[in-house]
Backbone bond lengths (Angstrom), bond angles and torsions (degrees), N, CA, C in turn:
res aa  C-N    CA-C-N  psi(-1)  N-CA   C-N-CA  omega(-1)  CA-C   N-CA-C  phi
1 M - - - 1.444 - - 1.522 110.79 -
2 K 1.333 114.96 -43.35 1.459 119.62 -177.79 1.524 110.75 -64.26
3 E 1.320 116.84 -42.63 1.466 120.79 -178.53 1.529 111.19 -67.29
4 I 1.321 117.00 -39.59 1.470 120.12 178.75 1.520 110.11 -63.07
5 A 1.337 116.46 -45.01 1.466 120.11 178.49 1.528 110.28 -61.81
6 K 1.324 116.17 -40.49 1.469 120.40 -179.65 1.530 110.36 -62.45
7 Q 1.340 116.75 -43.23 1.461 120.81 179.41 1.523 111.66 -63.11
8 K 1.335 116.43 -34.85 1.458 121.10 -179.59 1.532 112.44 -87.45
9 K 1.360 115.06 2.84 1.459 122.13 -179.54 1.532 111.63 57.97
10 L 1.344 114.93 43.34 1.455 122.38 177.73 1.527 108.81 -119.19
11 P 1.328 117.47 156.92 1.473 118.30 175.55 1.527 109.43 -69.64
12 P 1.335 118.11 147.95 1.460 119.49 179.25 1.529 110.79 -66.62
13 V 1.321 116.02 139.35 1.457 121.92 -179.34 1.524 107.96 -132.48
14 Y 1.320 116.30 133.96 1.461 121.08 178.27 1.522 109.64 -79.14
15 T 1.330 117.26 131.69 1.461 122.01 -176.37 1.519 113.72 -84.82
16 G 1.312 118.09 -7.94 1.459 120.61 -179.74 1.518 113.38 85.11
17 K 1.313 116.94 19.92 1.463 122.02 -175.46 1.527 112.35 -52.89
18 W 1.305 119.16 -41.41 1.468 122.28 -175.52 1.523 113.03 -101.94
19 E 1.306 117.76 8.66 1.463 121.53 -176.21 1.531 112.60 -61.19
20 T 1.319 117.22 -32.44 1.466 120.56 -176.79 1.526 112.46 -110.57
21 A 1.322 117.80 14.16 1.470 121.16 -178.99 1.526 110.60 -66.08
22 T 1.315 115.08 143.80 1.465 120.01 176.37 1.526 109.27 -79.40
23 D 1.323 115.80 164.28 1.464 119.94 176.81 1.521 110.60 -59.70
24 A 1.334 117.39 -37.11 1.467 121.49 -179.94 1.531 111.08 -64.57
25 E 1.328 117.19 -41.30 1.466 120.88 178.65 1.522 110.89 -64.31
26 V 1.308 116.04 -43.02 1.467 120.46 179.47 1.521 110.01 -64.35
27 Q 1.319 117.21 -46.10 1.460 121.53 -179.53 1.522 111.20 -60.63
28 A 1.332 117.29 -41.19 1.470 121.37 179.15 1.527 110.49 -60.78
29 E 1.326 117.84 -41.59 1.465 121.12 179.15 1.524 111.07 -67.26
30 L 1.331 116.47 -41.06 1.466 119.79 179.07 1.525 111.04 -63.54
31 E 1.327 116.70 -39.36 1.471 120.55 179.13 1.519 111.64 -65.52
32 K 1.339 116.82 -28.61 1.466 120.74 177.12 1.531 111.13 -76.66
33 G 1.330 116.46 -11.13 1.458 119.80 -178.82 1.512 113.76 87.77
34 A 1.322 116.78 18.11 1.466 120.73 179.86 1.537 110.10 -64.35
35 P 1.333 117.65 141.71 1.462 119.35 177.09 1.528 109.48 -66.74
36 F 1.316 116.55 153.93 1.459 119.91 -179.28 1.514 110.67 -141.43
37 T 1.314 114.45 167.13 1.456 121.61 176.49 1.518 108.18 -147.24
38 Y 1.309 116.84 160.10 1.460 121.74 175.47 1.517 108.09 -94.07
39 R 1.311 116.34 136.24 1.457 121.48 178.20 1.524 108.83 -127.54
40 F 1.304 115.86 147.16 1.451 122.03 -179.40 1.525 109.47 -121.65
41 N 1.331 116.36 138.29 1.460 119.89 174.76 1.518 108.21 -74.57
42 V 1.320 115.51 123.18 1.453 121.82 -178.82 1.527 107.44 -125.68
43 P 1.331 118.48 131.63 1.463 119.61 178.96 1.523 111.34 -61.25
44 K 1.326 116.16 142.99 1.461 120.51 -179.99 1.524 111.52 -75.38
45 E 1.335 115.90 -22.96 1.464 120.05 179.57 1.517 109.41 -129.03
46 G 1.321 115.33 160.74 1.449 120.12 177.58 1.504 112.45 87.85
47 K 1.325 115.73 -167.14 1.449 121.83 -178.44 1.521 110.19 -120.30
48 I 1.307 115.28 154.48 1.448 122.33 175.01 1.526 106.96 -99.10
49 P 1.339 117.86 125.32 1.464 118.62 -178.62 1.519 110.97 -64.86
50 S 1.315 116.23 143.18 1.472 120.54 177.79 1.519 109.33 -79.26
51 L 1.295 115.62 157.57 1.466 119.95 -179.40 1.496 112.73 -83.47
């Protein structure tokens, strides 16, 4: 995804591929040694209150 966006000269955007993954699917990928990252749900509109 990142490389495609780079080629199109666009900012990288997450497609939500793992948004609906089950715990079992995630665990299976982690056991395979797949790289991972933390993602946070952020509203597309409005503001996020400060802490």
